[in-house]
PDB file with one MODEL, atoms N, CA, C and O in Angstrom:
MODEL        1
ATOM      1  N   SER A   1      22.832  30.673   3.747  1.00  0.00           N
ATOM      2  CA  SER A   1      21.861  30.749   4.716  1.00  0.00           C
ATOM      3  C   SER A   1      20.795  29.542   4.457  1.00  0.00           C
ATOM      4  O   SER A   1      20.640  28.990   3.368  1.00  0.00           O
ATOM      5  N   PHE A   2      20.159  29.265   5.538  1.00  0.00           N
ATOM      6  CA  PHE A   2      19.185  28.112   5.464  1.00  0.00           C
ATOM      7  C   PHE A   2      17.835  28.714   5.057  1.00  0.00           C
ATOM      8  O   PHE A   2      17.376  29.696   5.641  1.00  0.00           O
ATOM      9  N   HIS A   3      17.212  28.103   4.045  1.00  0.00           N
ATOM     10  CA  HIS A   3      15.762  28.434   3.781  1.00  0.00           C
ATOM     11  C   HIS A   3      15.024  27.159   3.785  1.00  0.00           C
ATOM     12  O   HIS A   3      15.262  26.209   3.039  1.00  0.00           O
ATOM     13  N   GLY A   4      14.120  27.218   4.674  1.00  0.00           N
ATOM     14  CA  GLY A   4      13.321  25.881   4.967  1.00  0.00           C
ATOM     15  C   GLY A   4      12.077  25.835   4.103  1.00  0.00           C
ATOM     16  O   GLY A   4      11.645  26.837   3.534  1.00  0.00           O
ATOM     17  N   GLN A   5      11.541  24.695   4.029  1.00  0.00           N
ATOM     18  CA  GLN A   5      10.191  24.377   3.395  1.00  0.00           C
ATOM     19  C   GLN A   5       9.470  23.362   4.272  1.00  0.00           C
ATOM     20  O   GLN A   5      10.021  22.382   4.773  1.00  0.00           O
ATOM     21  N   TYR A   6       8.183  23.687   4.411  1.00  0.00           N
ATOM     22  CA  TYR A   6       7.274  22.826   5.114  1.00  0.00           C
ATOM     23  C   TYR A   6       6.827  21.691   4.438  1.00  0.00           C
ATOM     24  O   TYR A   6       6.153  21.930   3.435  1.00  0.00           O
ATOM     25  N   CYS A   7       7.028  20.470   4.730  1.00  0.00           N
ATOM     26  CA  CYS A   7       6.700  19.348   3.949  1.00  0.00           C
ATOM     27  C   CYS A   7       5.718  18.495   4.823  1.00  0.00           C
ATOM     28  O   CYS A   7       5.869  18.444   6.043  1.00  0.00           O
ATOM     29  N   HIS A   8       4.704  17.821   4.179  1.00  0.00           N
ATOM     30  CA  HIS A   8       3.893  16.864   4.908  1.00  0.00           C
ATOM     31  C   HIS A   8       3.703  15.576   3.994  1.00  0.00           C
ATOM     32  O   HIS A   8       3.678  15.623   2.764  1.00  0.00           O
ATOM     33  N   ILE A   9       3.584  14.514   4.693  1.00  0.00           N
ATOM     34  CA  ILE A   9       3.266  13.301   3.895  1.00  0.00           C
ATOM     35  C   ILE A   9       2.040  12.680   4.549  1.00  0.00           C
ATOM     36  O   ILE A   9       2.022  12.417   5.751  1.00  0.00           O
ATOM     37  N   ASP A  10       1.014  12.453   3.729  1.00  0.00           N
ATOM     38  CA  ASP A  10      -0.147  11.766   4.189  1.00  0.00           C
ATOM     39  C   ASP A  10       0.084  10.188   4.033  1.00  0.00           C
ATOM     40  O   ASP A  10       0.509   9.721   2.976  1.00  0.00           O
ATOM     41  N   LEU A  11      -0.197   9.454   5.062  1.00  0.00           N
ATOM     42  CA  LEU A  11       0.101   8.016   4.984  1.00  0.00           C
ATOM     43  C   LEU A  11      -1.319   7.304   4.707  1.00  0.00           C
ATOM     44  O   LEU A  11      -2.298   7.391   5.448  1.00  0.00           O
ATOM     45  N   ASN A  12      -1.248   6.645   3.600  1.00  0.00           N
ATOM     46  CA  ASN A  12      -2.436   5.822   3.270  1.00  0.00           C
ATOM     47  C   ASN A  12      -1.880   4.403   3.568  1.00  0.00           C
ATOM     48  O   ASN A  12      -1.137   3.880   2.738  1.00  0.00           O
ATOM     49  N   LEU A  13      -2.177   3.815   4.614  1.00  0.00           N
ATOM     50  CA  LEU A  13      -1.741   2.496   5.010  1.00  0.00           C
ATOM     51  C   LEU A  13      -2.892   1.348   4.754  1.00  0.00           C
ATOM     52  O   LEU A  13      -4.059   1.535   5.097  1.00  0.00           O
ATOM     53  N   PRO A  14      -2.522   0.355   4.227  1.00  0.00           N
ATOM     54  CA  PRO A  14      -3.441  -0.681   3.859  1.00  0.00           C
ATOM     55  C   PRO A  14      -3.797  -1.419   5.201  1.00  0.00           C
ATOM     56  O   PRO A  14      -2.906  -1.823   5.948  1.00  0.00           O
ATOM     57  N   LEU A  15      -5.049  -1.568   5.461  1.00  0.00           N
ATOM     58  CA  LEU A  15      -5.632  -2.185   6.689  1.00  0.00           C
ATOM     59  C   LEU A  15      -6.501  -3.438   6.448  1.00  0.00           C
ATOM     60  O   LEU A  15      -7.258  -3.417   5.478  1.00  0.00           O
ATOM     61  N   PRO A  16      -6.465  -4.413   7.158  1.00  0.00           N
ATOM     62  CA  PRO A  16      -7.447  -5.496   7.007  1.00  0.00           C
ATOM     63  C   PRO A  16      -8.776  -4.937   7.102  1.00  0.00           C
ATOM     64  O   PRO A  16      -8.891  -3.823   7.613  1.00  0.00           O
ATOM     65  N   GLU A  17      -9.852  -5.584   6.659  1.00  0.00           N
ATOM     66  CA  GLU A  17     -11.312  -5.226   6.704  1.00  0.00           C
ATOM     67  C   GLU A  17     -11.625  -5.133   8.138  1.00  0.00           C
ATOM     68  O   GLU A  17     -11.232  -5.969   8.952  1.00  0.00           O
ATOM     69  N   LYS A  18     -12.383  -4.041   8.458  1.00  0.00           N
ATOM     70  CA  LYS A  18     -12.702  -3.720   9.864  1.00  0.00           C
ATOM     71  C   LYS A  18     -13.802  -4.715  10.247  1.00  0.00           C
ATOM     72  O   LYS A  18     -14.751  -4.873   9.479  1.00  0.00           O
ATOM     73  N   PRO A  19     -13.722  -5.365  11.349  1.00  0.00           N
ATOM     74  CA  PRO A  19     -14.835  -6.160  11.892  1.00  0.00           C
ATOM     75  C   PRO A  19     -16.017  -5.208  12.124  1.00  0.00           C
ATOM     76  O   PRO A  19     -15.868  -4.037  12.476  1.00  0.00           O
ATOM     77  N   LEU A  20     -17.240  -5.812  11.896  1.00  0.00           N
ATOM     78  CA  LEU A  20     -18.506  -4.925  12.042  1.00  0.00           C
ATOM     79  C   LEU A  20     -18.677  -4.512  13.541  1.00  0.00           C
ATOM     80  O   LEU A  20     -19.034  -3.360  13.787  1.00  0.00           O
ATOM     81  N   MET A  21     -18.462  -5.310  14.452  1.00  0.00           N
ATOM     82  CA  MET A  21     -18.755  -4.993  15.781  1.00  0.00           C
ATOM     83  C   MET A  21     -17.449  -4.977  16.785  1.00  0.00           C
ATOM     84  O   MET A  21     -17.424  -5.566  17.866  1.00  0.00           O
ATOM     85  N   SER A  22     -16.492  -4.288  16.300  1.00  0.00           N
ATOM     86  CA  SER A  22     -15.159  -4.287  16.929  1.00  0.00           C
ATOM     87  C   SER A  22     -15.146  -2.948  17.612  1.00  0.00           C
ATOM     88  O   SER A  22     -15.411  -1.923  16.985  1.00  0.00           O
ATOM     89  N   PRO A  23     -14.832  -2.946  18.924  1.00  0.00           N
ATOM     90  CA  PRO A  23     -14.534  -1.631  19.600  1.00  0.00           C
ATOM     91  C   PRO A  23     -13.227  -0.979  19.145  1.00  0.00           C
ATOM     92  O   PRO A  23     -12.255  -1.681  18.866  1.00  0.00           O
ATOM     93  N   ILE A  24     -13.192   0.334  19.068  1.00  0.00           N
ATOM     94  CA  ILE A  24     -11.995   1.047  18.586  1.00  0.00           C
ATOM     95  C   ILE A  24     -10.796   0.693  19.462  1.00  0.00           C
ATOM     96  O   ILE A  24      -9.659   0.784  18.999  1.00  0.00           O
ATOM     97  N   GLU A  25     -11.017   0.291  20.712  1.00  0.00           N
ATOM     98  CA  GLU A  25      -9.925   0.101  21.676  1.00  0.00           C
ATOM     99  C   GLU A  25      -9.182  -1.212  21.307  1.00  0.00           C
ATOM    100  O   GLU A  25      -8.034  -1.398  21.712  1.00  0.00           O
ATOM    101  N   MET A  26      -9.844  -2.136  20.529  1.00  0.00           N
ATOM    102  CA  MET A  26      -9.206  -3.454  20.337  1.00  0.00           C
ATOM    103  C   MET A  26      -8.181  -3.432  19.272  1.00  0.00           C
ATOM    104  O   MET A  26      -8.468  -3.057  18.136  1.00  0.00           O
ATOM    105  N   PRO A  27      -6.941  -3.840  19.619  1.00  0.00           N
ATOM    106  CA  PRO A  27      -5.902  -3.601  18.642  1.00  0.00           C
ATOM    107  C   PRO A  27      -6.088  -4.638  17.496  1.00  0.00           C
ATOM    108  O   PRO A  27      -6.761  -5.658  17.642  1.00  0.00           O
ATOM    109  N   ILE A  28      -5.404  -4.282  16.274  1.00  0.00           N
ATOM    110  CA  ILE A  28      -5.314  -5.266  15.151  1.00  0.00           C
ATOM    111  C   ILE A  28      -4.187  -6.161  15.296  1.00  0.00           C
ATOM    112  O   ILE A  28      -3.066  -5.837  14.905  1.00  0.00           O
ATOM    113  N   GLU A  29      -4.435  -7.256  15.833  1.00  0.00           N
ATOM    114  CA  GLU A  29      -3.271  -8.197  16.170  1.00  0.00           C
ATOM    115  C   GLU A  29      -2.421  -8.583  14.971  1.00  0.00           C
ATOM    116  O   GLU A  29      -1.199  -8.665  15.100  1.00  0.00           O
ATOM    117  N   ILE A  30      -3.020  -8.824  13.806  1.00  0.00           N
ATOM    118  CA  ILE A  30      -2.165  -9.200  12.670  1.00  0.00           C
ATOM    119  C   ILE A  30      -1.118  -8.080  12.393  1.00  0.00           C
ATOM    120  O   ILE A  30       0.036  -8.392  12.099  1.00  0.00           O
ATOM    121  N   ILE A  31      -1.516  -6.749  12.485  1.00  0.00           N
ATOM    122  CA  ILE A  31      -0.511  -5.716  12.131  1.00  0.00           C
ATOM    123  C   ILE A  31       0.493  -5.683  13.120  1.00  0.00           C
ATOM    124  O   ILE A  31       1.668  -5.497  12.804  1.00  0.00           O
ATOM    125  N   HIS A  32       0.078  -5.872  14.479  1.00  0.00           N
ATOM    126  CA  HIS A  32       1.101  -5.769  15.568  1.00  0.00           C
ATOM    127  C   HIS A  32       2.110  -6.899  15.450  1.00  0.00           C
ATOM    128  O   HIS A  32       3.181  -6.753  16.040  1.00  0.00           O
ATOM    129  N   SER A  33       1.896  -7.980  14.774  1.00  0.00           N
ATOM    130  CA  SER A  33       2.711  -9.081  14.561  1.00  0.00           C
ATOM    131  C   SER A  33       3.716  -8.970  13.593  1.00  0.00           C
ATOM    132  O   SER A  33       4.652  -9.768  13.546  1.00  0.00           O
ATOM    133  N   LEU A  34       3.571  -7.928  12.733  1.00  0.00           N
ATOM    134  CA  LEU A  34       4.445  -7.680  11.535  1.00  0.00           C
ATOM    135  C   LEU A  34       5.771  -7.178  11.831  1.00  0.00           C
ATOM    136  O   LEU A  34       6.643  -7.357  10.982  1.00  0.00           O
ATOM    137  N   PHE A  35       6.074  -6.531  12.992  1.00  0.00           N
ATOM    138  CA  PHE A  35       7.133  -5.789  13.225  1.00  0.00           C
ATOM    139  C   PHE A  35       7.954  -6.392  14.436  1.00  0.00           C
ATOM    140  O   PHE A  35       7.433  -7.107  15.291  1.00  0.00           O
ATOM    141  N   GLU A  36       9.218  -6.053  14.425  1.00  0.00           N
ATOM    142  CA  GLU A  36      10.195  -6.606  15.411  1.00  0.00           C
ATOM    143  C   GLU A  36       9.664  -5.840  16.751  1.00  0.00           C
ATOM    144  O   GLU A  36       9.331  -4.655  16.758  1.00  0.00           O
ATOM    145  N   PRO A  37       9.639  -6.673  17.839  1.00  0.00           N
ATOM    146  CA  PRO A  37       9.329  -6.088  19.212  1.00  0.00           C
ATOM    147  C   PRO A  37      10.154  -4.955  19.666  1.00  0.00           C
ATOM    148  O   PRO A  37      11.368  -4.933  19.465  1.00  0.00           O
ATOM    149  N   ASN A  38       9.466  -3.934  20.326  1.00  0.00           N
ATOM    150  CA  ASN A  38      10.232  -2.835  20.964  1.00  0.00           C
ATOM    151  C   ASN A  38      10.801  -1.909  19.770  1.00  0.00           C
ATOM    152  O   ASN A  38      11.823  -1.266  20.012  1.00  0.00           O
ATOM    153  N   THR A  39      10.273  -1.812  18.641  1.00  0.00           N
ATOM    154  CA  THR A  39      10.780  -0.879  17.561  1.00  0.00           C
ATOM    155  C   THR A  39       9.648   0.250  17.427  1.00  0.00           C
ATOM    156  O   THR A  39       8.543   0.121  17.953  1.00  0.00           O
ATOM    157  N   LEU A  40       9.997   1.279  16.733  1.00  0.00           N
ATOM    158  CA  LEU A  40       9.076   2.332  16.497  1.00  0.00           C
ATOM    159  C   LEU A  40       7.829   1.846  15.719  1.00  0.00           C
ATOM    160  O   LEU A  40       6.696   2.193  16.053  1.00  0.00           O
ATOM    161  N   MET A  41       8.068   1.064  14.713  1.00  0.00           N
ATOM    162  CA  MET A  41       6.932   0.525  13.970  1.00  0.00           C
ATOM    163  C   MET A  41       6.224  -0.432  14.847  1.00  0.00           C
ATOM    164  O   MET A  41       5.004  -0.435  14.680  1.00  0.00           O
ATOM    165  N   ASP A  42       6.655  -1.191  15.682  1.00  0.00           N
ATOM    166  CA  ASP A  42       5.910  -2.023  16.544  1.00  0.00           C
ATOM    167  C   ASP A  42       5.038  -1.128  17.529  1.00  0.00           C
ATOM    168  O   ASP A  42       3.868  -1.428  17.772  1.00  0.00           O
ATOM    169  N   ARG A  43       5.598  -0.127  18.028  1.00  0.00           N
ATOM    170  CA  ARG A  43       4.785   0.795  18.865  1.00  0.00           C
ATOM    171  C   ARG A  43       3.680   1.429  18.081  1.00  0.00           C
ATOM    172  O   ARG A  43       2.531   1.426  18.521  1.00  0.00           O
ATOM    173  N   LEU A  44       4.016   2.019  16.838  1.00  0.00           N
ATOM    174  CA  LEU A  44       2.925   2.489  16.053  1.00  0.00           C
ATOM    175  C   LEU A  44       1.818   1.612  15.705  1.00  0.00           C
ATOM    176  O   LEU A  44       0.652   2.003  15.658  1.00  0.00           O
ATOM    177  N   ALA A  45       2.235   0.292  15.434  1.00  0.00           N
ATOM    178  CA  ALA A  45       1.267  -0.702  15.114  1.00  0.00           C
ATOM    179  C   ALA A  45       0.233  -0.967  16.206  1.00  0.00           C
ATOM    180  O   ALA A  45      -0.873  -1.455  15.971  1.00  0.00           O
ATOM    181  N   SER A  46       0.672  -0.608  17.424  1.00  0.00           N
ATOM    182  CA  SER A  46      -0.170  -0.951  18.555  1.00  0.00           C
ATOM    183  C   SER A  46      -1.456   0.063  18.542  1.00  0.00           C
ATOM    184  O   SER A  46      -2.460  -0.117  19.231  1.00  0.00           O
ATOM    185  N   TYR A  47      -1.270   1.092  17.699  1.00  0.00           N
ATOM    186  CA  TYR A  47      -2.394   2.158  17.538  1.00  0.00           C
ATOM    187  C   TYR A  47      -3.065   2.013  16.283  1.00  0.00           C
ATOM    188  O   TYR A  47      -3.865   2.880  15.932  1.00  0.00           O
ATOM    189  N   ALA A  48      -2.785   0.826  15.430  1.00  0.00           N
ATOM    190  CA  ALA A  48      -3.311   0.835  14.082  1.00  0.00           C
ATOM    191  C   ALA A  48      -4.888   0.894  14.054  1.00  0.00           C
ATOM    192  O   ALA A  48      -5.455   1.363  13.067  1.00  0.00           O
ATOM    193  N   GLN A  49      -5.591   0.421  15.134  1.00  0.00           N
ATOM    194  CA  GLN A  49      -6.989   0.488  14.957  1.00  0.00           C
ATOM    195  C   GLN A  49      -7.546   1.751  14.811  1.00  0.00           C
ATOM    196  O   GLN A  49      -8.660   1.903  14.310  1.00  0.00           O
ATOM    197  N   TYR A  50      -6.761   2.798  15.265  1.00  0.00           N
ATOM    198  CA  TYR A  50      -7.278   4.256  15.097  1.00  0.00           C
ATOM    199  C   TYR A  50      -7.216   4.703  13.579  1.00  0.00           C
ATOM    200  O   TYR A  50      -7.791   5.736  13.235  1.00  0.00           O
ATOM    201  N   LEU A  51      -6.553   3.967  12.718  1.00  0.00           N
ATOM    202  CA  LEU A  51      -6.343   4.320  11.402  1.00  0.00           C
ATOM    203  C   LEU A  51      -7.704   4.136  10.573  1.00  0.00           C
ATOM    204  O   LEU A  51      -7.896   4.657   9.474  1.00  0.00           O
ATOM    205  N   TYR A  52      -8.512   3.420  11.171  1.00  0.00           N
ATOM    206  CA  TYR A  52      -9.980   3.210  10.606  1.00  0.00           C
ATOM    207  C   TYR A  52     -10.705   4.639  10.596  1.00  0.00           C
ATOM    208  O   TYR A  52     -11.580   4.864   9.759  1.00  0.00           O
ATOM    209  N   ILE A  53     -10.353   5.528  11.471  1.00  0.00           N
ATOM    210  CA  ILE A  53     -11.032   6.633  11.717  1.00  0.00           C
ATOM    211  C   ILE A  53     -10.263   7.940  11.440  1.00  0.00           C
ATOM    212  O   ILE A  53     -10.860   9.016  11.438  1.00  0.00           O
ATOM    213  N   THR A  54      -8.968   7.852  11.210  1.00  0.00           N
ATOM    214  CA  THR A  54      -8.211   9.066  10.881  1.00  0.00           C
ATOM    215  C   THR A  54      -6.996   8.651  10.018  1.00  0.00           C
ATOM    216  O   THR A  54      -6.605   7.486   9.946  1.00  0.00           O
ATOM    217  N   GLN A  55      -6.449   9.656   9.390  1.00  0.00           N
ATOM    218  CA  GLN A  55      -5.286   9.388   8.429  1.00  0.00           C
ATOM    219  C   GLN A  55      -4.077  10.174   9.124  1.00  0.00           C
ATOM    220  O   GLN A  55      -4.150  11.369   9.414  1.00  0.00           O
ATOM    221  N   PRO A  56      -2.981   9.387   9.355  1.00  0.00           N
ATOM    222  CA  PRO A  56      -1.841  10.077   9.911  1.00  0.00           C
ATOM    223  C   PRO A  56      -1.107  10.914   8.867  1.00  0.00           C
ATOM    224  O   PRO A  56      -1.151  10.624   7.671  1.00  0.00           O
ATOM    225  N   ARG A  57      -0.422  11.972   9.353  1.00  0.00           N
ATOM    226  CA  ARG A  57       0.361  12.800   8.563  1.00  0.00           C
ATOM    227  C   ARG A  57       1.716  13.015   9.158  1.00  0.00           C
ATOM    228  O   ARG A  57       1.770  13.225  10.369  1.00  0.00           O
ATOM    229  N   LEU A  58       2.795  12.989   8.469  1.00  0.00           N
ATOM    230  CA  LEU A  58       4.171  13.234   9.057  1.00  0.00           C
ATOM    231  C   LEU A  58       4.432  14.584   8.503  1.00  0.00           C
ATOM    232  O   LEU A  58       4.101  14.893   7.358  1.00  0.00           O
ATOM    233  N   ASN A  59       5.048  15.410   9.356  1.00  0.00           N
ATOM    234  CA  ASN A  59       5.341  16.829   8.966  1.00  0.00           C
ATOM    235  C   ASN A  59       6.852  17.124   9.306  1.00  0.00           C
ATOM    236  O   ASN A  59       7.387  16.670  10.317  1.00  0.00           O
ATOM    237  N   ALA A  60       7.449  17.859   8.456  1.00  0.00           N
ATOM    238  CA  ALA A  60       8.907  18.106   8.694  1.00  0.00           C
ATOM    239  C   ALA A  60       9.282  19.444   7.971  1.00  0.00           C
ATOM    240  O   ALA A  60       8.761  19.762   6.902  1.00  0.00           O
ATOM    241  N   CYS A  61      10.222  20.215   8.620  1.00  0.00           N
ATOM    242  CA  CYS A  61      10.729  21.357   8.021  1.00  0.00           C
ATOM    243  C   CYS A  61      12.090  20.891   7.411  1.00  0.00           C
ATOM    244  O   CYS A  61      12.979  20.440   8.133  1.00  0.00           O
ATOM    245  N   LEU A  62      12.214  21.006   6.148  1.00  0.00           N
ATOM    246  CA  LEU A  62      13.420  20.502   5.427  1.00  0.00           C
ATOM    247  C   LEU A  62      14.079  21.739   4.572  1.00  0.00           C
ATOM    248  O   LEU A  62      13.427  22.747   4.298  1.00  0.00           O
ATOM    249  N   PRO A  63      15.317  21.564   4.218  1.00  0.00           N
ATOM    250  CA  PRO A  63      15.877  22.567   3.443  1.00  0.00           C
ATOM    251  C   PRO A  63      15.264  22.737   2.065  1.00  0.00           C
ATOM    252  O   PRO A  63      14.880  21.764   1.417  1.00  0.00           O
ATOM    253  N   SER A  64      15.177  23.996   1.622  1.00  0.00           N
ATOM    254  CA  SER A  64      14.413  24.272   0.373  1.00  0.00           C
ATOM    255  C   SER A  64      14.934  23.469  -0.778  1.00  0.00           C
ATOM    256  O   SER A  64      14.208  23.193  -1.733  1.00  0.00           O
ATOM    257  N   SER A  65      16.151  23.101  -0.699  1.00  0.00           N
ATOM    258  CA  SER A  65      16.885  22.345  -1.804  1.00  0.00           C
ATOM    259  C   SER A  65      16.283  20.936  -1.936  1.00  0.00           C
ATOM    260  O   SER A  65      16.487  20.351  -2.999  1.00  0.00           O
ATOM    261  N   CYS A  66      15.630  20.381  -1.067  1.00  0.00           N
ATOM    262  CA  CYS A  66      15.055  19.011  -1.039  1.00  0.00           C
ATOM    263  C   CYS A  66      13.931  18.989  -2.046  1.00  0.00           C
ATOM    264  O   CYS A  66      13.112  19.900  -2.165  1.00  0.00           O
ATOM    265  N   SER A  67      13.956  17.823  -2.800  1.00  0.00           N
ATOM    266  CA  SER A  67      12.942  17.600  -3.762  1.00  0.00           C
ATOM    267  C   SER A  67      12.003  16.616  -3.322  1.00  0.00           C
ATOM    268  O   SER A  67      12.280  15.978  -2.306  1.00  0.00           O
ATOM    269  N   LYS A  68      10.852  16.378  -3.979  1.00  0.00           N
ATOM    270  CA  LYS A  68       9.879  15.472  -3.599  1.00  0.00           C
ATOM    271  C   LYS A  68      10.447  14.001  -3.478  1.00  0.00           C
ATOM    272  O   LYS A  68      10.059  13.193  -2.635  1.00  0.00           O
ATOM    273  N   GLU A  69      11.348  13.779  -4.365  1.00  0.00           N
ATOM    274  CA  GLU A  69      12.087  12.503  -4.296  1.00  0.00           C
ATOM    275  C   GLU A  69      12.826  12.387  -3.064  1.00  0.00           C
ATOM    276  O   GLU A  69      12.718  11.365  -2.386  1.00  0.00           O
ATOM    277  N   ASP A  70      13.600  13.384  -2.699  1.00  0.00           N
ATOM    278  CA  ASP A  70      14.417  13.355  -1.430  1.00  0.00           C
ATOM    279  C   ASP A  70      13.404  13.050  -0.074  1.00  0.00           C
ATOM    280  O   ASP A  70      13.730  12.317   0.859  1.00  0.00           O
ATOM    281  N   VAL A  71      12.398  13.618  -0.160  1.00  0.00           N
ATOM    282  CA  VAL A  71      11.401  13.486   1.001  1.00  0.00           C
ATOM    283  C   VAL A  71      10.775  12.091   1.008  1.00  0.00           C
ATOM    284  O   VAL A  71      10.551  11.494   2.061  1.00  0.00           O
ATOM    285  N   ALA A  72      10.495  11.582  -0.218  1.00  0.00           N
ATOM    286  CA  ALA A  72       9.991  10.203  -0.298  1.00  0.00           C
ATOM    287  C   ALA A  72      11.163   9.159   0.115  1.00  0.00           C
ATOM    288  O   ALA A  72      10.837   8.150   0.742  1.00  0.00           O
ATOM    289  N   ALA A  73      12.396   9.362  -0.194  1.00  0.00           N
ATOM    290  CA  ALA A  73      13.471   8.579   0.229  1.00  0.00           C
ATOM    291  C   ALA A  73      13.666   8.626   1.731  1.00  0.00           C
ATOM    292  O   ALA A  73      13.961   7.618   2.373  1.00  0.00           O
ATOM    293  N   LEU A  74      13.495   9.811   2.272  1.00  0.00           N
ATOM    294  CA  LEU A  74      13.752  10.083   3.680  1.00  0.00           C
ATOM    295  C   LEU A  74      12.671   9.168   4.508  1.00  0.00           C
ATOM    296  O   LEU A  74      13.001   8.562   5.527  1.00  0.00           O
ATOM    297  N   PHE A  75      11.442   9.135   4.004  1.00  0.00           N
ATOM    298  CA  PHE A  75      10.417   8.448   4.790  1.00  0.00           C
ATOM    299  C   PHE A  75      10.177   6.961   4.328  1.00  0.00           C
ATOM    300  O   PHE A  75       9.361   6.239   4.901  1.00  0.00           O
ATOM    301  N   SER A  76      10.885   6.574   3.328  1.00  0.00           N
ATOM    302  CA  SER A  76      10.571   5.339   2.674  1.00  0.00           C
ATOM    303  C   SER A  76      11.043   4.119   3.605  1.00  0.00           C
ATOM    304  O   SER A  76      10.658   2.986   3.317  1.00  0.00           O
ATOM    305  N   ASN A  77      11.795   4.314   4.615  1.00  0.00           N
ATOM    306  CA  ASN A  77      12.238   3.290   5.580  1.00  0.00           C
ATOM    307  C   ASN A  77      11.322   3.200   6.828  1.00  0.00           C
ATOM    308  O   ASN A  77      11.527   2.310   7.653  1.00  0.00           O
ATOM    309  N   ILE A  78      10.400   4.022   6.976  1.00  0.00           N
ATOM    310  CA  ILE A  78       9.535   4.149   8.074  1.00  0.00           C
ATOM    311  C   ILE A  78       8.498   3.036   8.025  1.00  0.00           C
ATOM    312  O   ILE A  78       7.635   2.957   8.899  1.00  0.00           O
TER     313      ILE A  78
ENDMDL
END
């Protein structure tokens, strides 16, 4: 039988220094240019300016046999 466990990963992403007078709606251009166009990471990068005010968290229900290392490996390519 399947026994699940709820796991979450808090993402602490490095950001450039926030400009003093920058509106939150203004994208961080340098981050957006780091990823291939039309990929998941490119899409997420378009929202990077919001990381100055919040910390994203990834959540998943995984088999209870998964270890911390398994979860880290699963999300290491994101």
